[in-house]
C-alpha positions in Angstrom: -0.7 -32.8 14.6 -1.9 -29.3 16.4 -2.7 -26.3 14.1 -0.2 -23.6 14.6 -1.5 -20.1 15.8 1.1 -17.6 16.5 1.3 -15.3 19.5 2.4 -11.6 19.8 5.5 -13.0 21.5 6.1 -14.9 18.4 6.0 -11.8 15.8 9.1 -10.6 14.6 9.0 -7.2 12.4 11.1 -6.2 9.8 11.4 -3.4 7.5 11.4 -3.5 3.8 11.8 -0.9 1.2 10.4 -1.1 -2.4 11.6 0.9 -5.7 8.2 1.9 -7.4 10.1 3.2 -10.6 8.7 1.6 -13.7 6.2 -1.3 -11.5 2.9 -1.9 -12.7 0.1 -0.3 -10.1 -1.8 -3.4 -9.2 1.3 -5.6 -9.0 3.1 -3.6 -6.8 0.0 -3.5 -4.6 -0.6 -6.8 -4.1 3.1 -7.8 -3.6 3.2 -5.0 -0.5 -0.3 -6.0 0.7 0.7 -9.9 1.0 4.2 -8.4 3.1 2.1 -5.9 5.3 -0.2 -8.7 6.0 2.5 -11.3 6.7 1.5 -14.1 4.1 5.0 -14.5 3.0 5.9 -15.8 6.4 5.3 -19.6 7.5 3.7 -18.3 11.1 0.7 -16.5 9.2 -1.9 -16.2 11.1 -5.5 -15.0 9.5 -6.7 -13.0 13.3 -3.1 -11.9 14.2 -1.2 -8.7 13.0 2.1 -10.8 11.8 3.1 -8.3 8.8 5.9 -6.5 8.1 6.8 -3.0 7.6 7.0 -1.5 4.2 8.4 1.7 2.6 7.7 2.7 -0.9 9.5 5.0 -2.7 9.2 6.6 -6.2 5.3 6.2 -6.1 5.1 9.1 -8.5 6.7 6.9 -11.3 4.3 4.0 -11.0 3.0 2.5 -14.2 -0.4 1.6 -15.3 -1.3 -0.6 -18.0 -3.6 -0.3 -21.0 -5.8 3.0 -21.1 -6.7 3.1 -17.2 -4.6 6.8 -17.0 -7.2 8.2 -19.3 -10.3 6.1 -18.6 -10.3 5.3 -14.7 -11.9 8.4 -13.1 -12.0 9.1 -9.1 -15.4 10.8 -8.4 -16.3 12.8 -5.3 -18.9 15.2 -3.8 -18.6 18.7 -2.5 -21.4 18.4 -0.5 -23.2 21.4 -2.8 -25.9 20.5 -4.8 -24.6 19.6 -8.6 -21.0 19.4 -6.6 -19.6 16.4 -8.3 -16.2 16.2 -9.5 -13.9 13.5 -10.9 -10.3 13.5 -11.7 -8.6 10.7 -14.2 -5.8 8.2 -12.6 -3.5 10.2 -15.2 -4.1 13.3 -13.6 -3.8 12.1 -10.2 -0.2 10.7 -10.7 0.8 13.8 -12.0 -1.1 16.1 -9.8 0.5 17.1 -5.8 0.0 13.6 -3.9 0.6 11.0 -6.3 1.5 8.4 -3.3 -2.4 8.6 -2.6 -2.7 6.1 -5.5 -0.3 3.1 -4.1 -2.1 3.8 -0.3 -5.4 3.3 -1.9 -4.5 0.6 -4.0 -2.9 -1.5 -1.2 -5.7 -0.4 1.3 -8.3 -2.2 -1.0 -6.2 -5.3 -0.7 -6.2 -5.5 3.2 -9.2 -6.3 5.0 -11.6 -4.2 5.8 -12.0 -3.4 9.8 -9.8 -3.0 12.9 -6.8 -5.4 11.9 -7.1 -4.0 8.0 -6.5 -0.1 9.6 -3.7 -1.4 11.7 -1.9 -2.7 9.6 -2.3 0.0 6.9 -0.1 1.9 9.7 2.6 -0.5 8.5 2.7 1.4 4.9 5.2 4.3 4.2 4.7 6.0 0.9 6.9 8.8 -0.7 6.6 10.3 -4.0 10.4 10.8 -4.4 13.5 8.7 -3.5 13.9 10.1 -0.2 12.3 8.7 2.8 12.3 9.4 6.9 13.3 5.7 7.9 16.7 5.2 7.6 17.1 4.5 11.4 15.1 1.4 10.9 18.1 0.2 8.3 15.3 -1.3 5.8 16.2 -4.2 3.5 15.4 -3.9 -0.8 
């Protein structure tokens, strides 16, 4: 029996919509990453982009367990001496761009490199219930 390897003509992409309201961040991100990579399909091939497109709505209403909202801190540096800054996960979820939390969680579950960057382009995250992909007729 030969090992199956998908080719570009075999790939059939679909659109899915995920409502993140009340879902736990890590569990949501792992399911979304699985769909984006194509691991839910029997034709999955590790070196090919066989995944589907995912739209995540209500990203600002995602939940985190335990005390991660207070204890998990994101740091960055301004480039100036003594310019280290930090912000908690809870503040980021309440801030201007709560969808970036979901984007980063999914990004870190995808492979690093050109294939992972191309697959990350199949993710669309929105803080509220409205999205711009109605024309693609996504399934829930």
